[in-house]
The first five atom37 places (N, CA, C, CB, O) and aatype in JSON, in Angstrom:
{
  "aatype": [20, 20, 20, 20, 20, 20, 20, 20, 20, 20, 20, 20, 20, 20, 20, 20, 20, 20, 20, 20, 20, 20, 20, 20, 20, 20, 20, 20, 20, 20, 20, 20, 20, 20, 20, 20, 20, 20, 20, 20, 20, 20, 20, 20, 20, 20, 20, 20, 20, 20, 20, 20, 20, 20, 20, 20, 20, 20, 20, 20, 20, 20, 20, 20, 20, 20, 20],
  "atom_mask": [
    [1, 1, 1, 1, 1],
    [1, 1, 1, 1, 1],
    [1, 1, 1, 1, 1],
    [1, 1, 1, 1, 1],
    [1, 1, 1, 1, 1],
    [1, 1, 1, 1, 1],
    [1, 1, 1, 1, 1],
    [1, 1, 1, 1, 1],
    [1, 1, 1, 1, 1],
    [1, 1, 1, 1, 1],
    [1, 1, 1, 1, 1],
    [1, 1, 1, 1, 1],
    [1, 1, 1, 1, 1],
    [1, 1, 1, 1, 1],
    [1, 1, 1, 1, 1],
    [1, 1, 1, 1, 1],
    [1, 1, 1, 1, 1],
    [1, 1, 1, 1, 1],
    [1, 1, 1, 1, 1],
    [1, 1, 1, 1, 1],
    [1, 1, 1, 1, 1],
    [1, 1, 1, 1, 1],
    [1, 1, 1, 1, 1],
    [1, 1, 1, 1, 1],
    [1, 1, 1, 1, 1],
    [1, 1, 1, 1, 1],
    [1, 1, 1, 1, 1],
    [1, 1, 1, 1, 1],
    [1, 1, 1, 1, 1],
    [1, 1, 1, 1, 1],
    [1, 1, 1, 1, 1],
    [1, 1, 1, 1, 1],
    [1, 1, 1, 1, 1],
    [1, 1, 1, 1, 1],
    [1, 1, 1, 1, 1],
    [1, 1, 1, 1, 1],
    [1, 1, 1, 1, 1],
    [1, 1, 1, 1, 1],
    [1, 1, 1, 1, 1],
    [1, 1, 1, 1, 1],
    [1, 1, 1, 1, 1],
    [1, 1, 1, 1, 1],
    [1, 1, 1, 1, 1],
    [1, 1, 1, 1, 1],
    [1, 1, 1, 1, 1],
    [1, 1, 1, 1, 1],
    [1, 1, 1, 1, 1],
    [1, 1, 1, 1, 1],
    [1, 1, 1, 1, 1],
    [1, 1, 1, 1, 1],
    [1, 1, 1, 1, 1],
    [1, 1, 1, 1, 1],
    [1, 1, 1, 1, 1],
    [1, 1, 1, 1, 1],
    [1, 1, 1, 1, 1],
    [1, 1, 1, 1, 1],
    [1, 1, 1, 1, 1],
    [1, 1, 1, 1, 1],
    [1, 1, 1, 1, 1],
    [1, 1, 1, 1, 1],
    [1, 1, 1, 1, 1],
    [1, 1, 1, 1, 1],
    [1, 1, 1, 1, 1],
    [1, 1, 1, 1, 1],
    [1, 1, 1, 1, 1],
    [1, 1, 1, 1, 1],
    [1, 1, 1, 1, 1]
  ],
  "atom_positions": [
    [[0.61, -1.02, -0.38], [0.44, -0.17, 0.31], [1.11, 0.96, -0.44], [0.81, -0.5, 1.55], [2.32, 0.86, -0.64]],
    [[0.54, 1.89, -0.82], [1.18, 3.3, -0.59], [1.02, 4.05, 0.4], [0.9, 4.09, -1.4], [-0.1, 4.21, 0.88]],
    [[2.5, 4.9, 1.1], [1.84, 5.46, 2.04], [1.2, 6.71, 2.32], [2.4, 5.34, 2.7], [1.54, 7.83, 1.92]],
    [[0.06, 6.33, 3.2], [-0.77, 8.16, 3.51], [-2.27, 7.83, 3.02], [0.02, 9.88, 2.21], [-3.19, 8.61, 3.26]],
    [[-2.51, 6.17, 2.05], [-3.86, 5.96, 1.56], [-4.56, 5.59, 2.94], [-3.98, 4.76, 0.32], [-5.77, 5.74, 3.12]],
    [[-3.71, 5.09, 3.89], [-5.01, 4.74, 5.23], [-3.86, 4.03, 5.65], [-6.84, 3.71, 4.99], [-2.85, 3.61, 5.1]],
    [[-4.55, 4.02, 7.3], [-3.21, 3.42, 8.05], [-4.41, 3.01, 9.82], [-1.36, 5.2, 8.25], [-5.22, 3.78, 10.34]],
    [[-4.15, 2.05, 10.12], [-4.68, 1.91, 11.57], [-5.0, 3.13, 12.1], [-3.74, 1.26, 12.5], [-6.14, 3.39, 12.47]],
    [[-3.78, 4.14, 12.18], [-3.83, 5.45, 13.16], [-5.0, 6.06, 13.02], [-2.77, 6.53, 12.91], [-5.77, 6.38, 13.92]],
    [[-5.18, 6.28, 11.21], [-6.25, 7.05, 10.8], [-7.57, 5.79, 11.39], [-6.11, 7.48, 8.85], [-6.84, 5.91, 12.37]],
    [[-8.1, 5.32, 11.56], [-8.94, 4.43, 11.43], [-9.22, 4.92, 13.34], [-8.31, 2.71, 10.71], [-10.17, 5.53, 13.83]],
    [[-8.16, 4.42, 13.93], [-8.6, 4.6, 15.02], [-8.43, 5.45, 16.06], [-8.52, 3.85, 15.32], [-8.69, 5.1, 17.21]],
    [[-7.81, 7.06, 15.67], [-8.01, 8.44, 15.64], [-8.58, 9.15, 14.77], [-7.14, 8.92, 15.73], [-7.94, 10.15, 14.44]],
    [[-10.08, 8.92, 14.02], [-10.44, 9.51, 13.2], [-11.59, 10.39, 14.14], [-10.77, 8.62, 12.03], [-12.66, 10.89, 13.8]],
    [[-11.18, 10.38, 14.91], [-12.27, 11.72, 15.72], [-11.2, 12.43, 16.79], [-13.97, 10.93, 16.9], [-11.53, 12.78, 17.92]],
    [[-9.77, 12.59, 16.2], [-8.61, 13.52, 16.86], [-9.11, 14.54, 17.15], [-7.44, 13.89, 16.12], [-8.91, 15.15, 18.2]],
    [[-10.02, 14.96, 16.02], [-9.93, 16.82, 16.57], [-11.0, 16.68, 17.75], [-10.61, 18.35, 15.09], [-10.64, 17.29, 18.76]],
    [[-12.01, 16.15, 17.84], [-12.98, 15.79, 19.27], [-12.17, 15.68, 20.26], [-13.87, 14.41, 19.32], [-12.09, 16.41, 21.25]],
    [[-11.57, 14.79, 20.01], [-10.47, 14.41, 21.83], [-9.93, 15.94, 21.61], [-8.57, 12.66, 21.88], [-10.41, 16.94, 22.15]],
    [[-9.08, 15.92, 20.92], [-7.77, 17.31, 21.01], [-9.04, 18.68, 21.52], [-6.69, 17.83, 18.71], [-8.66, 19.4, 22.44]],
    [[-10.36, 18.94, 20.96], [-11.31, 19.64, 21.71], [-11.97, 19.21, 22.63], [-12.06, 20.06, 21.13], [-13.19, 19.36, 22.55]],
    [[-11.48, 18.62, 23.61], [-12.41, 18.61, 24.89], [-11.29, 18.54, 25.71], [-13.59, 17.35, 25.13], [-11.6, 18.1, 26.82]],
    [[-9.55, 18.92, 25.55], [-9.13, 19.19, 26.29], [-8.41, 20.04, 27.24], [-9.07, 18.81, 26.11], [-8.74, 21.18, 26.92]],
    [[-7.58, 20.11, 28.25], [-7.07, 22.34, 28.06], [-6.28, 22.49, 27.21], [-6.13, 23.36, 29.39], [-6.26, 23.46, 26.45]],
    [[-5.19, 21.16, 27.18], [-3.88, 21.89, 26.43], [-3.79, 20.58, 25.38], [-2.15, 22.25, 27.61], [-3.08, 19.6, 25.58]],
    [[-4.75, 20.79, 24.11], [-4.13, 20.15, 22.94], [-2.95, 19.6, 22.8], [-4.11, 20.82, 22.11], [-2.89, 18.38, 22.64]],
    [[-1.99, 20.23, 22.82], [-0.71, 19.82, 21.84], [-0.07, 19.17, 23.25], [0.39, 21.37, 20.85], [0.52, 18.13, 22.95]],
    [[-0.01, 19.35, 24.23], [0.21, 18.6, 25.13], [-0.54, 16.81, 25.0], [-0.26, 19.53, 26.27], [-0.11, 15.66, 24.97]],
    [[-1.7, 17.42, 24.97], [-2.06, 15.61, 25.15], [-2.13, 14.98, 23.95], [-3.56, 15.19, 25.84], [-2.11, 13.75, 23.99]],
    [[-2.23, 15.65, 22.65], [-0.83, 14.98, 21.19], [0.28, 14.56, 21.49], [-0.15, 16.01, 20.1], [0.57, 13.37, 21.59]],
    [[0.66, 15.03, 21.58], [2.49, 14.52, 22.28], [2.33, 13.54, 23.14], [3.49, 15.74, 23.3], [2.7, 12.37, 22.98]],
    [[1.73, 14.04, 24.16], [1.68, 12.91, 25.26], [1.11, 11.7, 25.02], [1.02, 13.31, 26.36], [1.63, 10.69, 25.5]],
    [[0.14, 11.64, 24.37], [-1.03, 10.54, 24.59], [-1.44, 10.5, 23.02], [-2.48, 11.07, 25.8], [-2.31, 9.64, 23.11]],
    [[-1.41, 10.74, 22.01], [-2.39, 10.67, 20.7], [-1.06, 10.09, 20.05], [-3.25, 12.32, 19.92], [-1.22, 9.02, 19.45]],
    [[0.28, 10.63, 20.05], [1.19, 10.41, 18.99], [1.81, 9.26, 19.24], [2.1, 11.41, 18.78], [2.16, 8.73, 18.19]],
    [[2.13, 8.6, 20.27], [2.94, 7.83, 21.14], [2.18, 6.09, 20.42], [2.6, 8.38, 23.19], [2.77, 5.15, 19.88]],
    [[0.92, 6.25, 20.69], [-0.48, 5.32, 20.48], [-0.2, 5.16, 19.12], [-2.14, 6.03, 20.82], [-0.19, 4.01, 18.67]],
    [[0.08, 6.34, 18.23], [0.04, 6.41, 16.55], [1.45, 5.71, 16.21], [-0.03, 8.23, 15.82], [1.61, 4.88, 15.31]],
    [[2.48, 6.21, 17.13], [3.43, 5.26, 16.54], [3.53, 4.04, 16.69], [4.41, 5.5, 16.76], [3.78, 3.17, 15.84]],
    [[3.29, 3.93, 18.1], [2.63, 1.89, 17.95], [2.21, 1.14, 16.88], [1.27, 1.52, 18.65], [2.57, 0.09, 16.35]],
    [[1.26, 2.07, 16.69], [0.51, 1.32, 15.79], [1.29, 1.25, 14.36], [-0.93, 1.98, 15.68], [1.52, 0.24, 13.7]],
    [[1.56, 2.27, 14.16], [2.28, 2.25, 12.37], [3.61, 1.15, 12.91], [3.12, 4.45, 11.52], [3.75, 0.15, 12.2]],
    [[4.46, 1.28, 13.98], [5.58, 0.02, 14.06], [4.86, -1.24, 14.48], [6.85, 0.3, 15.24], [5.35, -2.32, 14.14]],
    [[3.83, -1.2, 15.12], [2.69, -2.62, 14.96], [2.77, -3.06, 12.85], [0.28, -1.78, 15.66], [2.97, -4.22, 12.49]],
    [[2.61, -2.16, 12.04], [1.96, -2.41, 10.83], [3.5, -3.08, 9.91], [1.11, -0.77, 10.16], [3.82, -4.09, 9.29]],
    [[4.15, -1.64, 10.38], [5.65, -2.42, 9.83], [5.95, -4.08, 9.94], [6.93, -1.77, 10.77], [5.96, -5.0, 9.12]],
    [[6.22, -3.99, 11.54], [6.42, -5.44, 11.38], [5.59, -6.56, 10.79], [6.58, -5.8, 12.45], [6.1, -7.6, 10.39]],
    [[4.51, -6.33, 10.75], [3.43, -7.29, 10.2], [2.39, -7.14, 9.42], [2.89, -7.77, 10.97], [1.21, -7.44, 9.54]],
    [[3.19, -6.48, 8.39], [2.29, -5.79, 7.09], [2.24, -7.35, 5.82], [3.49, -3.93, 6.19], [2.78, -8.45, 5.92]],
    [[1.58, -6.92, 5.01], [0.8, -8.54, 4.06], [-0.04, -7.41, 2.95], [-0.86, -10.03, 5.42], [-0.48, -6.28, 3.15]],
    [[-0.02, -8.05, 2.04], [-0.86, -7.5, 1.6], [-2.82, -7.64, 1.93], [-0.34, -7.77, 0.47], [-3.72, -6.8, 2.01]],
    [[-2.74, -9.14, 2.05], [-3.96, -9.17, 3.0], [-4.05, -8.36, 3.81], [-4.14, -10.16, 3.68], [-5.15, -7.86, 3.6]],
    [[-3.37, -7.61, 5.04], [-4.3, -7.09, 5.96], [-4.02, -5.86, 5.47], [-4.18, -7.33, 7.48], [-4.59, -4.98, 6.11]],
    [[-3.08, -5.34, 4.22], [-3.22, -4.02, 3.68], [-5.33, -3.71, 2.65], [-1.46, -4.02, 2.33], [-6.05, -2.75, 2.38]],
    [[-5.37, -5.04, 2.48], [-6.85, -4.76, 1.77], [-7.89, -4.76, 3.13], [-7.36, -6.21, 0.46], [-8.75, -3.89, 3.26]],
    [[-7.71, -5.69, 3.97], [-8.44, -5.53, 5.13], [-9.07, -4.52, 5.69], [-7.89, -5.79, 5.85], [-10.24, -4.33, 5.99]],
    [[-7.53, -3.56, 5.82], [-7.21, -2.51, 6.23], [-8.14, -1.52, 5.38], [-5.77, -2.39, 6.17], [-9.23, -1.26, 5.89]],
    [[-7.79, -0.86, 3.99], [-8.45, -0.13, 3.22], [-10.09, -0.76, 3.26], [-7.67, -0.12, 1.81], [-10.85, 0.19, 3.05]],
    [[-11.01, -2.28, 3.51], [-12.03, -2.47, 3.38], [-12.57, -1.8, 4.81], [-12.2, -3.83, 2.98], [-13.62, -1.17, 4.69]],
    [[-11.96, -1.85, 6.28], [-12.17, -1.56, 7.46], [-12.32, 0.2, 7.7], [-11.04, -2.28, 8.19], [-12.99, 0.69, 8.61]],
    [[-11.4, 1.13, 6.47], [-11.28, 2.56, 6.41], [-12.45, 2.57, 6.22], [-10.43, 3.3, 5.5], [-13.17, 2.83, 7.19]],
    [[-13.4, 2.14, 4.21], [-14.2, 2.27, 3.78], [-15.41, 2.07, 4.82], [-14.04, 1.67, 2.77], [-16.17, 3.0, 5.05]],
    [[-15.54, 1.04, 5.35], [-16.42, 0.86, 6.31], [-16.93, 2.0, 7.52], [-15.87, -0.19, 6.83], [-18.07, 2.33, 7.85]],
    [[-15.82, 2.37, 7.95], [-15.71, 3.56, 8.81], [-16.42, 5.03, 8.22], [-14.12, 3.75, 9.04], [-17.33, 5.73, 8.65]],
    [[-15.54, 5.1, 7.08], [-16.01, 5.91, 6.43], [-17.47, 6.63, 6.31], [-15.7, 5.46, 5.62], [-18.09, 7.66, 6.58]],
    [[-17.6, 5.09, 5.6], [-19.52, 6.05, 4.87], [-20.68, 4.66, 6.16], [-20.11, 5.41, 1.56], [-21.66, 3.99, 5.83]],
    [[-20.08, 4.72, 7.35], [-21.2, 3.87, 8.54], [-21.46, 5.35, 9.5], [-20.2, 2.15, 9.78], [-22.19, 5.32, 10.49]]
  ]
}
């Protein structure tokens, strides 16, 4: 899959702006909470990527977008 099309972190944090809008210091929350989780998800993807998982990820993304 080409970088930037979709990723697990995009699905998990599809409501990122809502999360950031609920905290007193959005920048700090992003750096301390969201970014580390996104990085873990991306590293997990890199360690276990496959065409099958990429296809599932695309379908999951479409499912979230159109639900």
